[in-house]
N, C-alpha and C positions, 0 to 999 in steps of 0.2 A: 448452434449455441456453443459457445466456448466453455469447456469444462476443466481447463488446466490453468493454474496460476503459479507464477514465480514470485516469491516474496523475499526480497533481500532483507536480512536482519543480522548482518555481520558487523555493523558499525561499532566503533569503540565507545561512543557516547561520552567523549571527553568533556563536552560542554556541560555535562550534568554531574561531573565528579564532585565530591567523592561518592555520591549515591550510586553511581554506575561502576564502581570499582569491581564489585562482584555481581551486581544485579544488572543484566542487560537492559538498556533503556526501553527496548520494545516490551519488556515485561513490567514496566512501571504501571501502577493501577490508575484507572479513571472511573468515574461513576457511570453506571449503566442501569437501565430498567431491569427488575427482577421478575421472576415468574409469579410472585405473589402480589404483583401490582405496586410494590414499593420500589426501592432501588438498592443496588449493591455496588461493589467495586470489582472490576475485572482487569486483568492485564490487557493492555492495548492490543497486543498481538492476538489474543483470544477473540477479542471483539472483531478484528479484521477477519480472522478465520470464520467465525460464525456468520458474519455478513456475506462473505463470498460464498459460503456453503448455501445460504438462503437464496442466492440468485442462480444456483445451479453448478457451481464449481465443485468438482469431486476429486481432483488430483492437485495436491498442494506440494510445491517444491520450495522448501525453506532454505535460503542461503545463509549459512551461519559460519562463524569463525571461532577461533580459540576462546575459551571461556564462556561459551554459550550453552553449555550442557544443561543449564537450568531450564532453557526453552524446551529441549527434548524431554526432560523430566516432566514438565508441566503438561505436555501433549501426549504423555504416556498414561494410559488409564490405570487407576489404582482402585480396583473393586473392593479391596479390603477396607480402604479408607472410607469408601462410600457406605459400606455396611456398618462401619463404626458410627458414622453420622446418623444412619437410620436408627441404630440402637440408642443413640443419645437424643433421638427425636428432634434433630436439627432439620426439620422438614423443608424449610425455605432454602437451606444450603443443599440438601439432597436433590431437590427439583432442578435447580440451576446446574449443578454438577452432572446430574444424570442426562440432562439435555445436551450438555457439552460432549459427554461420552457417546451419546447416540450419534452425534454428527461425526465424531472420530471413527466410530464403528463403520459408518457408511462412506468413509473417505480413504483415499490412498495418500499417506503422508510420507514424503521423501526428504531426507536431510542431505544437503549438498554443502561441502566444505569450501570456504574461501580462505585459504591459509594466510594470504597476505592481503592487507586492505588496499586494494587498487581501485576502489571506487564503485559507484552504482552500476556503471556499464559493465565492468568486469564481473560483478556479482551475477548479473543476468546472463552473461556469456557462459558462466559455469554450468548453467542448466541446459546448454545446447544438446548434449547427448540424450538427456532425459526427455526433452521436448520433441526432438526429431523434426518431422515436417509439419507438426501441428501448429495451428494458431493458438495464441495464449494471452492471458492477462498478466500484467505486472502491477504489483501494488507495493509501495514502500511499507516497511514494517514499523515506521514511527509516525505515520499520519493516518488519521481515521476521519472519514467524511460521513456525516449523518444527513440523510434526506428522507423525505416521506416515502415509505415503501421501497427504500433503496433505489429511488428513481434515477439517480445519477448513473448507476451501474446498468440498469435496464436501458436507459437512453443510449449509453455507449454501445451496448451490444446490438440494439436495434439499428443504429446508424452504421455500425461496422458491417452488419449484414446487408443493409440497403445500398450503401455507397461503395462497398468493396475496396476500401483503401488499403495501403500497405501498413499504415499505422494511424491510430486515433488516440487522443488523450484529452484530459480535462484541462481547462484553463479558467482563470478568474481575474477580473479587474482588481488590481491591488495598488495601494498608494505608494509602496516602495517595493520594487522587484529586483533590487540589486543583488540580493542574496538567493536568487532563484533562477531557474531556467526561464527565459523570456522569449515570447513568440512575436514574429512579424508576419502578417498575412492579411487576407481580404475576406470580409464576411460574405459568404455566398448564399446564406439564408439566415433566418432569425436564430442567432446563437451558434451557427456552424461556420467555421473558418477554414479556408484553404491556407495552409501554412507554407510560407516562402522561406522563412529563416527561423532558426532557434539558436539562442546564445546562452551559455551558462554564466551566471553571475556577472553580467556586463557592468562596467563602470559607468557607461552612458547607455541606458536602456533604449531600445528601438521602439518600445511601446510600454503600456502598463498592463499587459496581459502576461501574468505569471503562470507557469505550469504547475498543476496539481499532480502528484506522483501516482496517477492511476492511468494505465495504458492498455490498449489492445494491439497486438502485433501479429503480422504474418511471420513465419519462420525466417523469412529473408532478412530480418533485422540482424540475425547472427552474423551474416557475411560482413555487414558494416561494422559491427562490434569487433570482429576479428581484425579489421583493417584500421581501427581507430587507435591512435597513439595517445599516451597520457597527455592531458592538457591542463586545464585549471586544477590547481592544487596537486599536480603530478598524479592525477587519477584518470582512469578511462571514463570519460563522461558519456552518458547515454545521449545527451543532446548533440554531441559531435557525431555519433553514429546516425542519429536521425537526420542531421544535416547532410551527411553523406548519402543517405537514402534519397533525400530531396534532390540533391545535385545529380543523382543518377537517373532522375525522372520518375522516382517513386511518388505515389500519391499519399500525402500526409495531411490529415485534417484534425481539427480540434473542436471540442464542444464546450461551450461556456457554462460553467457551473451556476446554477440558480442562486439568487441572493438569499433564499430562505434555507439553504443548506448550511450545516455547521461543519467547520473544518477544525479538527483537533490535532495539533502538532505538538509533540513532546520533545522536540529536538534540542531545546535549550531552556534554561530556567524560566524565562519570561513567558515563552509559549506554553510550557507545561503548566504554569500557574493559570494561564488563560484557559487551557484545556480542562483543568479541574473545575473551574468556575462554570464554563459552558456546559460541561457534561453533567454537573450537579443540577443545573437548572433544567436541562433536558430530561434527565432521569427522574427527577422529582416532579415533573410536570409544570415547572415554573418558567420554562423557556418562552 
């Protein structure tokens, strides 16, 4: 069972300016179920943390950059504030915040700095010393996937244990994959693909299988990240490192995300608006 997660959250969020001038995009709120059976709003990054905790992750390595102190503050417990809410009889707030704090108490949270924005691949590489020789999960800080009982995460872990690949990640059929990592491969069983090629934001996609940014890796991925030169958008692309792993004979597979899963992406205004609508319907029981 993998217990370590690397969560890149150092992006500038320029597509969401001016809202993200001081507020990291990963801390933008979406709707979520609350402990009293109603719904509330939570920062997306908190939802990712809570979801990963619930499937067994206990060591969290957040990759942050300049201007992200608000994330550290949010993940620092404030028992005085909790006591103030209790005195004010804000019980619904107390229950949710207390549950968040209990997860933090039971976790090891580490902050790793990415001083220059050199891409998703570089962000993961920053965690090399902390991860060591361990297998680990990587989850983007601006995308949240909802499935029944967190099935997508349990499936990934089960297949990772059974198939023993060097890497596995989620994919999904999409109508337009030109702004995503794209996969070419062969289906070896229902929903499971052996990956031959991954390409970042291709002008002419090789398939309609887009990568969802949830991955399980062996520590060997760090070798290929170190060897990867800046590519698309002058950034170190994780897809280039994965392709290097494939070219060296590494086993890379992908798991098809079920159609009944919700994908909430807050990376740009249009997708954030969609995430707000989808999360409201889910949290209020109207999905």
